[in-house]
Backbone as CSV, one residue per row, in Angstrom:
resi,resn,N_x,N_y,N_z,CA_x,CA_y,CA_z,C_x,C_y,C_z
1,MET,-39.995,109.128,-67.896,-41.012,109.346,-68.915,-42.259,108.551,-68.555
2,SER,-43.455,109.189,-68.626,-44.682,108.487,-68.286,-45.047,107.490,-69.374
3,ILE,-45.910,106.520,-69.012,-46.354,105.535,-70.004,-47.119,106.225,-71.123
4,ARG,-47.952,107.216,-70.752,-48.729,107.924,-71.776,-47.808,108.658,-72.734
5,CYS,-46.781,109.325,-72.200,-45.818,110.040,-73.053,-45.090,109.059,-73.954
6,ALA,-44.687,107.920,-73.381,-43.978,106.909,-74.168,-44.839,106.393,-75.310
7,MET,-46.121,106.167,-75.049,-47.006,105.659,-76.087,-47.216,106.709,-77.176
8,ARG,-47.306,107.993,-76.790,-47.429,109.042,-77.808,-46.189,109.084,-78.677
9,ARG,-45.011,108.913,-78.052,-43.759,108.923,-78.806,-43.697,107.751,-79.770
10,VAL,-44.088,106.577,-79.294,-44.086,105.401,-80.166,-45.008,105.621,-81.347
11,ALA,-46.204,106.197,-81.093,-47.144,106.449,-82.189,-46.557,107.424,-83.196
12,ALA,-45.913,108.485,-82.697,-45.312,109.472,-83.601,-44.171,108.866,-84.395
13,LEU,-43.344,108.060,-83.733,-42.221,107.435,-84.416,-42.689,106.458,-85.472
14,ARG,-43.747,105.711,-85.170,-44.273,104.770,-86.157,-44.717,105.506,-87.414
15,ARG,-45.317,106.680,-87.241,-45.739,107.442,-88.404,-44.531,107.906,-89.206
16,LEU,-43.520,108.462,-88.535,-42.314,108.920,-89.230,-41.626,107.774,-89.936
17,LEU,-41.469,106.659,-89.237,-40.782,105.523,-89.821,-41.586,104.939,-90.967
18,GLY,-42.898,104.962,-90.830,-43.751,104.481,-91.910,-43.610,105.320,-93.154
19,LEU,-43.277,106.591,-92.975,-43.069,107.472,-94.107,-41.700,107.297,-94.735
20,GLY,-40.938,106.336,-94.235,-39.654,106.063,-94.849,-38.474,106.551,-94.057
21,LEU,-38.709,107.162,-92.898,-37.601,107.685,-92.114,-36.980,106.598,-91.266
22,SER,-36.209,105.745,-91.903,-35.515,104.738,-91.119,-34.456,105.397,-90.247
23,THR,-34.177,106.655,-90.532,-33.172,107.383,-89.761,-33.789,108.571,-89.065
24,ALA,-35.034,108.481,-88.646,-35.703,109.635,-88.068,-35.890,109.537,-86.574
25,ALA,-36.061,110.701,-85.959,-36.431,110.869,-84.562,-35.687,109.939,-83.630
26,LEU,-36.383,109.111,-82.851,-35.722,108.311,-81.824,-34.874,107.199,-82.401
27,VAL,-35.336,106.560,-83.417,-34.675,105.346,-83.869,-33.526,105.636,-84.794
28,MET,-33.747,106.313,-85.866,-32.701,106.688,-86.810,-31.776,105.520,-87.110
29,ALA,-32.242,104.458,-87.580,-31.363,103.323,-87.715,-31.585,102.585,-89.010
30,MET,-30.618,101.695,-89.301,-30.758,100.873,-90.478,-32.023,100.024,-90.337
31,THR,-32.428,99.803,-91.255,-33.390,98.806,-91.274,-33.738,98.714,-92.733
32,THR,-40.873,94.120,-92.730,-41.075,93.978,-93.114,-41.377,92.607,-92.658
33,SER,-41.969,92.318,-92.400,-42.144,91.143,-91.570,-42.789,90.024,-92.321
34,GLY,-42.771,88.811,-91.766,-43.409,87.662,-92.379,-44.902,87.721,-92.205
35,CYS,-45.394,88.646,-91.410,-46.824,88.788,-91.159,-47.290,90.099,-91.742
36,GLY,-48.225,90.057,-92.677,-48.779,91.273,-93.245,-47.861,91.968,-94.215
37,GLU,-46.883,91.280,-94.787,-45.972,91.950,-95.707,-46.681,92.241,-97.014
38,PRO,-46.325,93.333,-97.689,-46.949,93.670,-98.955,-46.534,92.693,-100.040
39,ASP,-47.315,92.656,-101.098,-47.029,91.741,-102.202,-46.216,92.491,-103.242
40,PHE,-44.946,92.131,-103.363,-44.074,92.773,-104.346,-43.783,91.783,-105.465
41,SER,-43.665,92.300,-106.663,-43.279,91.460,-107.780,-42.209,92.180,-108.565
42,SER,-41.408,91.437,-109.307,-40.326,92.030,-110.086,-40.344,91.445,-111.474
43,ASP,-39.948,92.244,-112.463,-39.819,91.790,-113.836,-38.371,91.874,-114.233
44,GLY,-37.933,90.970,-115.094,-36.558,91.025,-115.578,-35.937,89.662,-115.600
45,ASP,-34.673,89.632,-116.025,-33.941,88.368,-116.094,-33.632,87.864,-114.715
46,ASP,-33.471,86.556,-114.591,-33.136,85.965,-113.307,-31.672,86.228,-113.003
47,GLY,-31.436,87.189,-112.086,-30.063,87.567,-111.757,-29.797,87.439,-110.283
48,SER,-30.519,86.537,-109.610,-30.346,86.407,-108.171,-28.914,86.055,-107.819
49,VAL,-28.434,86.642,-106.733,-27.079,86.394,-106.261,-27.147,85.873,-104.844
50,GLU,-26.468,84.779,-104.580,-26.462,84.231,-103.233,-25.731,85.167,-102.290
51,ILE,-26.316,85.405,-101.114,-25.704,86.291,-100.129,-24.949,85.446,-99.121
52,PRO,-23.684,85.766,-98.835,-22.867,84.933,-97.962,-23.246,85.052,-96.497
53,ASP,-22.594,84.212,-95.662,-22.825,84.257,-94.226,-22.488,85.622,-93.667
54,ALA,-23.146,85.976,-92.544,-22.749,87.159,-91.805,-21.591,86.785,-90.889
55,GLY,-20.708,87.719,-90.656,-19.568,87.476,-89.783,-18.740,88.728,-89.677
56,VAL,-17.871,88.822,-88.723,-17.089,90.044,-88.521,-15.973,90.134,-89.550
57,ALA,-15.930,91.242,-90.249,-14.892,91.455,-91.257,-14.848,92.927,-91.587
58,GLY,-13.860,93.332,-92.373,-13.758,94.730,-92.780,-13.187,94.810,-94.175
59,PRO,-13.492,95.907,-94.921,-12.984,96.059,-96.270,-11.510,96.442,-96.264
60,ASP,-10.860,96.189,-97.379,-9.467,96.601,-97.543,-9.473,97.968,-98.209
61,PRO,-9.114,99.052,-97.497,-9.190,100.392,-98.078,-8.270,100.588,-99.267
62,ASP,-7.278,99.698,-99.443,-6.373,99.805,-100.589,-6.856,98.994,-101.785
63,ASN,-8.025,98.360,-101.642,-8.518,97.497,-102.708,-9.999,97.740,-102.930
64,VAL,-10.382,99.031,-103.061,-11.776,99.367,-103.290,-12.076,99.263,-104.773
65,ALA,-13.369,99.092,-105.090,-13.771,98.856,-106.463,-13.778,100.143,-107.270
66,SER,-13.701,99.996,-108.576,-13.849,101.109,-109.494,-14.946,100.754,-110.488
67,PRO,-15.719,101.748,-110.951,-16.798,101.450,-111.894,-16.252,100.840,-113.183
68,THR,-17.024,99.947,-113.757,-16.645,99.347,-115.030,-17.811,99.461,-115.995
69,ALA,-17.482,99.590,-117.279,-18.525,99.735,-118.292,-19.406,98.503,-118.355
70,ALA,-18.868,97.346,-118.014,-19.627,96.099,-118.093,-20.579,95.922,-116.916
71,GLY,-20.537,96.839,-115.953,-21.385,96.706,-114.779,-20.650,95.978,-113.677
72,PRO,-21.225,95.925,-112.491,-20.546,95.306,-111.351,-20.384,93.806,-111.515
73,SER,-19.250,93.305,-111.027,-19.009,91.865,-111.047,-19.773,91.218,-109.903
74,GLU,-19.796,89.880,-109.884,-20.490,89.183,-108.803,-19.866,89.526,-107.461
75,ALA,-18.524,89.622,-107.410,-17.852,89.965,-106.157,-18.241,91.365,-105.693
76,GLU,-18.374,92.308,-106.636,-18.766,93.669,-106.283,-20.211,93.722,-105.798
77,ILE,-21.062,92.915,-106.394,-22.465,92.843,-105.961,-22.540,92.302,-104.541
78,LEU,-21.788,91.231,-104.285,-21.790,90.633,-102.951,-21.234,91.602,-101.909
79,ALA,-20.247,92.418,-102.297,-19.665,93.392,-101.367,-20.719,94.408,-100.929
80,ALA,-21.580,94.828,-101.862,-22.665,95.751,-101.516,-23.675,95.068,-100.604
81,HIS,-24.023,93.811,-100.914,-24.969,93.054,-100.087,-24.430,92.877,-98.667
82,ASP,-23.107,92.734,-98.557,-22.486,92.475,-97.255,-22.685,93.618,-96.259
83,LEU,-22.995,94.815,-96.738,-23.218,95.930,-95.823,-24.559,95.820,-95.106
84,PHE,-25.436,94.959,-95.609,-26.743,94.727,-94.990,-26.977,93.219,-94.867
85,PRO,-26.201,92.528,-94.042,-26.361,91.073,-93.905,-27.725,90.735,-93.325
86,HIS,-28.262,89.581,-93.704,-29.635,89.269,-93.280,-29.873,87.785,-93.049
87,ALA,-28.838,87.044,-92.662,-29.046,85.626,-92.350,-30.157,85.511,-91.314
88,SER,-30.999,84.509,-91.473,-32.140,84.328,-90.584,-31.682,84.269,-89.132
89,GLY,-32.316,85.063,-88.282,-31.971,85.086,-86.867,-30.870,86.060,-86.511
90,SER,-30.254,86.698,-87.507,-29.245,87.712,-87.206,-29.877,88.805,-86.346
91,SER,-29.114,89.318,-85.395,-29.668,90.357,-84.533,-28.593,91.371,-84.162
92,TRP,-29.024,92.579,-83.944,-28.147,93.686,-83.585,-28.764,94.404,-82.383
93,VAL,-27.998,94.592,-81.340,-28.450,95.359,-80.182,-27.631,96.645,-80.151
94,MET,-28.320,97.772,-80.116,-27.651,99.059,-80.128,-28.133,99.902,-78.955
95,GLU,-27.256,100.769,-78.494,-27.618,101.732,-77.457,-27.684,103.099,-78.091
96,GLN,-28.801,103.773,-77.876,-28.966,105.097,-78.460,-29.009,106.160,-77.372
97,THR,-28.280,107.226,-77.608,-28.292,108.380,-76.715,-28.894,109.552,-77.469
98,SER,-29.940,110.111,-76.891,-30.640,111.240,-77.506,-30.867,112.285,-76.423
99,GLY,-29.993,113.285,-76.368,-30.050,114.242,-75.268,-29.684,113.545,-73.970
100,THR,-30.572,113.619,-72.999,-30.330,112.954,-71.713,-30.944,111.560,-71.664
101,GLU,-31.602,111.149,-72.736,-32.287,109.856,-72.752,-31.426,108.781,-73.401
102,LYS,-31.603,107.553,-72.926,-30.950,106.398,-73.533,-32.010,105.349,-73.853
103,HIS,-31.822,104.660,-74.982,-32.785,103.658,-75.417,-32.049,102.438,-75.961
104,ARG,-32.694,101.303,-75.870,-32.151,100.049,-76.387,-32.878,99.717,-77.694
105,LEU,-32.106,99.581,-78.765,-32.647,99.224,-80.068,-32.273,97.784,-80.384
106,GLU,-33.241,97.004,-80.834,-32.995,95.612,-81.201,-33.517,95.362,-82.612
107,PHE,-32.628,94.931,-83.496,-33.000,94.580,-84.859,-32.873,93.067,-85.021
108,THR,-33.844,92.449,-85.664,-33.799,91.007,-85.890,-34.174,90.700,-87.331
109,SER,-33.330,89.933,-88.020,-33.638,89.511,-89.383,-34.664,88.390,-89.341
110,LEU,-35.747,88.565,-90.095,-36.834,87.586,-90.103,-36.763,86.638,-91.286
111,GLY,-35.680,86.702,-92.060,-35.544,85.779,-93.187,-35.779,86.464,-94.522
112,GLU,-35.733,85.671,-95.590,-35.820,86.218,-96.940,-36.731,85.363,-97.803
113,ARG,-37.075,85.899,-98.968,-37.752,85.114,-99.998,-37.232,85.550,-101.354
114,ASP,-37.258,84.646,-102.316,-36.766,84.924,-103.652,-37.843,85.614,-104.483
115,LEU,-37.431,86.658,-105.212,-38.259,87.273,-106.237,-37.657,86.879,-107.576
116,THR,-38.190,87.428,-108.668,-37.731,87.013,-109.996,-36.254,87.288,-110.200
117,ASP,-35.803,88.480,-109.852,-34.407,88.846,-110.100,-33.728,89.430,-108.871
118,SER,-34.236,89.097,-107.706,-33.644,89.624,-106.479,-34.103,88.791,-105.290
119,LYS,-33.587,89.151,-104.131,-34.031,88.551,-102.885,-34.635,89.644,-102.023
120,MET,-35.715,89.320,-101.328,-36.316,90.275,-100.410,-36.169,89.737,-99.008
121,TYR,-35.808,90.603,-98.067,-35.691,90.159,-96.687,-36.270,91.196,-95.747
122,PHE,-36.509,90.769,-94.512,-37.279,91.564,-93.574,-36.548,91.725,-92.248
123,VAL,-36.619,92.916,-91.675,-35.947,93.222,-90.418,-36.947,93.871,-89.464
124,GLU,-37.051,93.306,-88.271,-37.949,93.859,-87.257,-37.162,94.732,-86.284
125,LEU,-37.746,95.847,-85.900,-37.106,96.768,-84.973,-37.926,96.908,-83.692
126,LYS,-37.262,96.744,-82.551,-37.866,97.004,-81.254,-37.104,98.149,-80.584
127,VAL,-37.837,99.021,-79.917,-37.241,100.091,-79.123,-37.691,99.893,-77.683
128,ASP,-36.738,99.657,-76.800,-37.038,99.389,-75.391,-38.053,98.268,-75.246
129,GLY,-37.909,97.232,-76.092,-38.742,96.049,-76.005,-40.063,96.118,-76.744
130,VAL,-40.393,97.268,-77.335,-41.652,97.436,-78.052,-41.398,97.397,-79.557
131,VAL,-42.138,96.554,-80.287,-41.981,96.492,-81.737,-42.434,97.814,-82.336
132,LEU,-41.510,98.491,-83.017,-41.817,99.790,-83.599,-42.190,99.667,-85.064
133,GLN,-41.468,98.826,-85.784,-41.781,98.628,-87.190,-41.011,97.448,-87.746
134,THR,-41.368,97.068,-88.968,-40.602,96.095,-89.731,-40.325,96.713,-91.093
135,GLU,-39.177,96.383,-91.672,-38.793,96.972,-92.947,-38.423,95.902,-93.957
136,GLY,-38.590,96.236,-95.227,-38.265,95.314,-96.305,-37.165,95.854,-97.184
137,TYR,-36.258,94.970,-97.597,-35.156,95.319,-98.481,-35.090,94.317,-99.624
138,THR,-34.576,94.762,-100.765,-34.243,93.834,-101.839,-32.740,93.877,-102.059
139,ALA,-32.176,92.714,-102.386,-30.759,92.595,-102.726,-30.692,92.034,-104.140
140,ASP,-30.144,92.808,-105.085,-30.083,92.373,-106.470,-28.777,92.827,-107.113
141,LYS,-28.737,92.846,-108.437,-27.511,93.171,-109.158,-27.089,94.630,-109.002
142,THR,-28.004,95.495,-108.574,-27.663,96.902,-108.406,-27.170,97.206,-106.995
143,GLY,-27.421,96.306,-106.037,-27.044,96.533,-104.652,-28.189,96.208,-103.714
144,VAL,-28.387,97.051,-102.700,-29.446,96.846,-101.705,-30.345,98.070,-101.696
145,SER,-31.658,97.838,-101.721,-32.631,98.927,-101.708,-33.702,98.669,-100.661
146,ARG,-34.248,99.746,-100.124,-35.324,99.663,-99.145,-36.652,99.766,-99.878
147,VAL,-37.580,98.853,-99.599,-38.822,98.793,-100.365,-40.075,98.860,-99.512
148,ALA,-39.944,98.708,-98.183,-41.132,98.727,-97.329,-40.765,99.203,-95.941
149,SER,-41.761,99.717,-95.221,-41.543,100.195,-93.865,-42.866,100.149,-93.119
150,GLY,-42.859,100.640,-91.880,-44.085,100.689,-91.109,-44.398,99.377,-90.404
151,ILE,-45.510,99.363,-89.699,-45.941,98.165,-88.995,-46.193,97.048,-90.002
152,ASP,-45.592,95.884,-89.770,-45.719,94.725,-90.652,-45.251,95.018,-92.071
153,GLY,-44.425,96.046,-92.250,-43.927,96.365,-93.582,-45.028,96.738,-94.544
154,SER,-46.083,97.355,-94.017,-47.275,97.612,-94.832,-47.179,98.868,-95.686
155,HIS,-46.132,99.676,-95.498,-45.981,100.897,-96.287,-44.989,100.639,-97.416
156,ARG,-45.432,100.820,-98.629,-44.581,100.527,-99.781,-43.804,101.751,-100.231
157,ILE,-42.506,101.564,-100.507,-41.632,102.627,-100.993,-41.451,102.421,-102.495
158,ASP,-41.841,103.415,-103.270,-41.851,103.265,-104.728,-41.265,104.510,-105.391
159,PRO,-40.242,104.361,-106.234,-39.499,103.117,-106.502,-38.631,102.753,-105.301
160,PRO,-38.018,101.569,-105.325,-37.138,101.191,-104.219,-36.059,102.237,-103.966
161,MET,-35.738,102.462,-102.683,-34.754,103.476,-102.301,-33.369,102.841,-102.155
162,PRO,-32.388,103.184,-102.992,-31.049,102.582,-102.898,-30.372,102.899,-101.568
163,MET,-29.824,101.871,-100.922,-29.091,102.050,-99.670,-27.602,101.740,-99.846
164,ALA,-27.279,100.804,-100.733,-25.889,100.465,-101.043,-25.829,100.075,-102.506
165,SER,-25.111,100.848,-103.311,-25.053,100.599,-104.750,-23.768,99.871,-105.116
166,ALA,-23.894,98.876,-105.992,-22.738,98.125,-106.476,-22.214,98.763,-107.765
167,PRO,-20.852,98.901,-107.869,-19.834,98.570,-106.869,-19.715,99.654,-105.804
168,LEU,-19.095,99.302,-104.667,-18.888,100.260,-103.585,-17.672,101.117,-103.908
169,VAL,-17.906,102.333,-104.353,-16.819,103.238,-104.739,-16.883,104.477,-103.856
170,PRO,-15.905,104.667,-102.954,-15.902,105.864,-102.111,-15.979,107.134,-102.948
171,GLY,-16.824,108.056,-102.516,-17.033,109.292,-103.254,-18.259,109.259,-104.138
172,THR,-18.832,108.060,-104.333,-20.024,107.920,-105.155,-21.237,108.520,-104.448
173,SER,-22.048,109.245,-105.206,-23.284,109.824,-104.676,-24.469,109.365,-105.524
174,TRP,-25.630,109.271,-104.910,-26.836,108.934,-105.656,-28.033,109.592,-104.985
175,THR,-29.108,109.741,-105.754,-30.317,110.368,-105.245,-31.520,109.466,-105.483
176,TRP,-32.564,109.734,-104.755,-33.835,108.999,-104.895,-34.986,109.974,-104.743
177,THR,-35.988,109.835,-105.590,-37.229,110.594,-105.486,-38.383,109.623,-105.670
178,GLY,-39.334,109.651,-104.745,-40.432,108.704,-104.855,-41.529,108.989,-103.860
179,THR,-42.289,107.935,-103.546,-43.403,108.061,-102.613,-43.389,106.915,-101.618
180,ILE,-43.984,107.166,-100.454,-44.231,106.123,-99.475,-45.740,106.016,-99.343
181,ALA,-46.275,104.850,-99.666,-47.720,104.658,-99.706,-48.193,103.885,-98.488
182,GLU,-49.181,104.442,-97.805,-49.864,103.777,-96.705,-51.315,103.624,-97.128
183,GLY,-51.652,102.444,-97.641,-52.969,102.263,-98.222,-53.108,103.155,-99.447
184,SER,-54.149,103.988,-99.472,-54.363,104.880,-100.611,-53.660,106.220,-100.440
185,LYS,-53.040,106.448,-99.279,-52.366,107.712,-99.017,-50.911,107.633,-99.432
186,GLU,-50.462,108.592,-100.234,-49.074,108.639,-100.678,-48.405,109.926,-100.207
187,THR,-47.166,109.798,-99.747,-46.375,110.946,-99.313,-45.121,111.028,-100.167
188,SER,-44.843,112.195,-100.705,-43.658,112.383,-101.542,-42.421,112.562,-100.670
189,ALA,-41.307,112.011,-101.123,-40.066,112.104,-100.354,-38.866,112.086,-101.290
190,GLU,-37.720,112.513,-100.757,-36.462,112.519,-101.506,-35.331,112.077,-100.591
191,ALA,-34.282,111.540,-101.193,-33.096,111.169,-100.427,-31.855,111.422,-101.279
192,ALA,-30.786,111.853,-100.619,-29.499,112.047,-101.284,-28.439,111.373,-100.425
193,SER,-27.620,110.515,-101.041,-26.650,109.717,-100.285,-25.264,109.825,-100.895
194,THR,-24.240,109.756,-100.028,-22.847,109.755,-100.470,-22.077,108.725,-99.655
195,LEU,-21.289,107.905,-100.331,-20.506,106.864,-99.680,-19.068,107.332,-99.501
196,ALA,-18.571,107.288,-98.257,-17.196,107.688,-97.967,-16.320,106.455,-97.785
197,ALA,-15.010,106.660,-97.834,-14.046,105.558,-97.728,-14.140,104.884,-96.357
198,PRO,-13.749,103.598,-96.283,-13.769,102.888,-95.002,-12.883,103.562,-93.964
199,GLU,-13.333,103.543,-92.715,-12.569,104.094,-91.613,-12.812,103.245,-90.375
200,GLU,-11.872,103.288,-89.442,-12.014,102.489,-88.227,-12.993,103.153,-87.272
201,VAL,-13.904,102.342,-86.733,-14.911,102.830,-85.805,-14.873,101.965,-84.553
202,SER,-14.801,102.593,-83.387,-14.818,101.864,-82.115,-16.163,102.045,-81.437
203,VAL,-16.810,100.931,-81.122,-18.098,100.919,-80.433,-18.024,99.856,-79.347
204,PRO,-19.000,99.781,-78.431,-18.936,98.771,-77.376,-18.764,97.342,-77.878
205,ALA,-19.260,97.025,-79.066,-19.142,95.663,-79.595,-17.753,95.359,-80.138
206,GLY,-16.914,96.397,-80.323,-15.562,96.174,-80.837,-15.146,97.240,-81.832
207,LYS,-14.037,96.970,-82.556,-13.541,97.875,-83.584,-13.863,97.305,-84.959
208,TYR,-14.320,98.161,-85.852,-14.701,97.734,-87.193,-14.142,98.712,-88.224
209,LEU,-13.815,98.191,-89.387,-13.480,99.017,-90.535,-14.768,99.151,-91.334
210,ALA,-15.323,100.350,-91.376,-16.674,100.518,-91.904,-16.758,101.657,-92.913
211,TYR,-17.593,101.446,-93.926,-17.915,102.521,-94.852,-18.835,103.519,-94.144
212,ARG,-18.651,104.810,-94.449,-19.539,105.833,-93.879,-20.491,106.313,-94.965
213,LEU,-21.777,106.163,-94.697,-22.816,106.575,-95.641,-23.516,107.808,-95.087
214,LYS,-23.387,108.913,-95.795,-24.059,110.145,-95.395,-25.354,110.269,-96.186
215,GLN,-26.456,110.533,-95.479,-27.747,110.556,-96.152,-28.603,111.720,-95.653
216,THR,-29.255,112.375,-96.596,-30.249,113.398,-96.278,-31.592,112.899,-96.766
217,PHE,-32.543,112.788,-95.844,-33.873,112.296,-96.196,-34.873,113.422,-95.985
218,THR,-35.711,113.669,-97.004,-36.669,114.772,-96.947,-38.074,114.277,-97.240
219,ILE,-38.986,114.529,-96.307,-40.407,114.285,-96.554,-41.003,115.599,-97.019
220,LYS,-41.552,115.600,-98.224,-42.059,116.826,-98.817,-43.350,117.286,-98.134
221,ALA,-43.461,118.586,-97.947,-44.650,119.157,-97.324,-45.880,118.891,-98.182
222,ALA,-46.996,118.642,-97.512,-48.240,118.342,-98.226,-48.884,119.594,-98.808
223,SER,-48.523,120.768,-98.265,-49.093,122.010,-98.763,-48.080,123.141,-98.592
224,ALA,-48.375,124.275,-99.233,-47.478,125.424,-99.165,-47.406,126.003,-97.761
225,ALA,-48.405,125.720,-96.944,-48.437,126.247,-95.583,-47.553,125.446,-94.633
226,GLU,-47.044,124.301,-95.093,-46.224,123.439,-94.261,-44.778,123.451,-94.735
227,SER,-43.893,122.929,-93.901,-42.474,122.855,-94.250,-42.049,121.410,-94.460
228,ASP,-41.047,121.217,-95.298,-40.495,119.876,-95.479,-39.870,119.401,-94.166
229,ALA,-39.895,118.097,-93.931,-39.212,117.499,-92.782,-37.907,116.899,-93.284
230,VAL,-36.780,117.357,-92.724,-35.466,116.937,-93.204,-34.693,116.261,-92.080
231,VAL,-34.106,115.105,-92.388,-33.285,114.377,-91.424,-31.916,114.122,-92.043
232,GLU,-30.859,114.547,-91.345,-29.485,114.290,-91.772,-28.940,113.129,-90.950
233,SER,-28.294,112.180,-91.612,-27.747,111.045,-90.868,-26.440,110.563,-91.468
234,GLU,-25.630,109.943,-90.619,-24.400,109.280,-91.029,-24.450,107.864,-90.476
235,LEU,-24.254,106.887,-91.346,-24.284,105.486,-90.961,-22.925,104.862,-91.244
236,TRP,-22.401,104.135,-90.272,-21.163,103.393,-90.467,-21.526,101.931,-90.642
237,LEU,-21.217,101.388,-91.830,-21.626,100.039,-92.216,-20.402,99.154,-92.413
238,ALA,-20.268,98.136,-91.584,-19.135,97.215,-91.673,-19.541,95.987,-92.475
239,PRO,-18.733,95.568,-93.452,-19.050,94.388,-94.238,-19.306,93.161,-93.373
240,LYS,-20.365,92.427,-93.711,-20.777,91.192,-93.047,-21.211,91.408,-91.593
241,VAL,-21.338,92.668,-91.199,-21.862,93.007,-89.870,-23.058,93.935,-90.010
242,GLY,-22.929,94.963,-90.850,-24.008,95.915,-91.020,-23.779,97.177,-90.223
243,LEU,-24.853,97.759,-89.709,-24.783,99.028,-89.002,-24.067,98.874,-87.671
244,VAL,-22.998,99.657,-87.471,-22.271,99.625,-86.202,-22.366,100.960,-85.465
245,LYS,-22.683,102.019,-86.207,-22.839,103.330,-85.563,-23.695,104.211,-86.455
246,GLN,-24.443,105.119,-85.809,-25.229,106.068,-86.583,-25.417,107.352,-85.799
247,ILE,-25.281,108.469,-86.485,-25.555,109.779,-85.915,-26.635,110.429,-86.764
248,THR,-27.669,110.925,-86.111,-28.802,111.487,-86.836,-29.223,112.820,-86.225
249,ASP,-29.571,113.758,-87.088,-29.998,115.083,-86.648,-31.229,115.481,-87.457
250,ASP,-32.355,115.654,-86.760,-33.589,116.044,-87.444,-33.868,117.544,-87.322
251,GLY,-32.848,118.300,-86.868,-33.010,119.730,-86.712,-33.486,120.130,-85.334
252,VAL,-33.950,119.148,-84.572,-34.408,119.390,-83.207,-33.592,118.562,-82.221
253,THR,-33.421,117.289,-82.555,-32.716,116.359,-81.672,-31.604,115.657,-82.435
254,LYS,-30.450,115.546,-81.803,-29.338,114.790,-82.373,-29.189,113.489,-81.592
255,SER,-29.142,112.373,-82.312,-29.078,111.060,-81.678,-27.858,110.290,-82.169
256,THR,-27.263,109.534,-81.263,-26.137,108.675,-81.608,-26.449,107.253,-81.163
257,SER,-26.311,106.295,-82.082,-26.548,104.886,-81.777,-25.271,104.099,-82.031
258,VAL,-24.926,103.203,-81.115,-23.712,102.389,-81.262,-24.039,100.924,-81.021
259,LEU,-23.337,100.064,-81.736,-23.560,98.627,-81.624,-22.992,98.101,-80.315
260,VAL,-23.824,97.355,-79.585,-23.430,96.744,-78.329,-23.187,95.250,-78.494
261,LYS,-24.023,94.612,-79.337,-23.901,93.160,-79.518,-24.410,92.790,-80.908
262,TYR,-23.696,91.871,-81.567,-24.095,91.382,-82.876,-24.106,89.864,-82.887
263,ASN,-25.192,89.278,-83.386,-25.316,87.837,-83.534,-25.508,87.541,-85.015
264,PRO,-24.565,86.853,-85.667,-24.642,86.640,-87.106,-25.752,85.719,-87.575
265,GLY,-26.436,85.006,-86.667,-27.523,84.143,-87.066,-27.075,82.931,-87.826
266,SER,-27.998,82.329,-88.586,-27.709,81.103,-89.315,-27.324,81.409,-90.740
267,LYS,-26.806,80.402,-91.419,-26.384,80.550,-92.818,-27.587,80.741,-93.716
268,VAL,-27.482,81.693,-94.660,-28.530,81.888,-95.649,-28.496,80.712,-96.601
269,PRO,-29.614,79.989,-96.787,-29.591,78.809,-97.662,-29.338,79.176,-99.118
C-alpha cells in the first residue's frame, strides 16, 4: 500500500470513527484523551463505584445475574465495568485481518477522572503505529457507556451510548438513538445490541471465557438521495481483560481482530 493510499485510508477511518463507528472499516474495535477532551458534566446523586484491578479472569456461566426490581447490586455494577477495564497504562495489542491485509491495533488506557455520579476514562487507538483516535467512556450505576470519539475525543456522543448494561444478563437487548457532534455538525445514528452467554474463545494471547456482544451500528443518511451506513459486529469481552476478539462486517469488508498481548497496567486509585 502506498503512503498516499494509507493516508487517505487513515483520513477516511478517522471520519467514520469520529461519527461513532468504533466498530467500523479497518479498526472495528472497542474503544478520548487527556489532551483536547470535551467538557462533560453530570447531574444526579453521587453513585461512583470503584473499578477493580484489571487481570485475567472469566465469568461463571452457571452464576449469571438476573434482573432485580431494586436495580443492580454493587457486584453486578462492577461485573459490567469489568468488561471494559481501564487501569492507567493498560494496553491491548491486537492483530487484524481484513481480506489480504493485516494490521496491528494498539489500545492504551490514558487514565480516568471522577464526575458527579460516574467515572470517565480515555482510550487511545493506534493503527500500525499511527494514532487514529481517542475515545471516552463513563462507568456508572447503569454500566459502561461511550461518550466521545474522534481525534482527542473531540466528538461528543449524545446521549451516551450503552456498551455494557448492569446487570449482565445473557439474552438482554438494548437500543440507542442519538447524535455524534463534531463542533456544530451533528450526525444522527442508531445502535442495537444483544448480550450472549459467556463462551470460550481462543486467541494468540490465550483462552478466555468471554461474553459475546452483537451490535448493529447505523449512521443515518443526511438526505433521501443517500443510504444509511450500517456496520454489523460481534465483540467478545472477557471480564477484567476487555476485548479479546471482534468480527466486523460493513457490507463491503469483513474484518477479524484477535488479542495478541494484554498488559493490565497499574491499579486504579
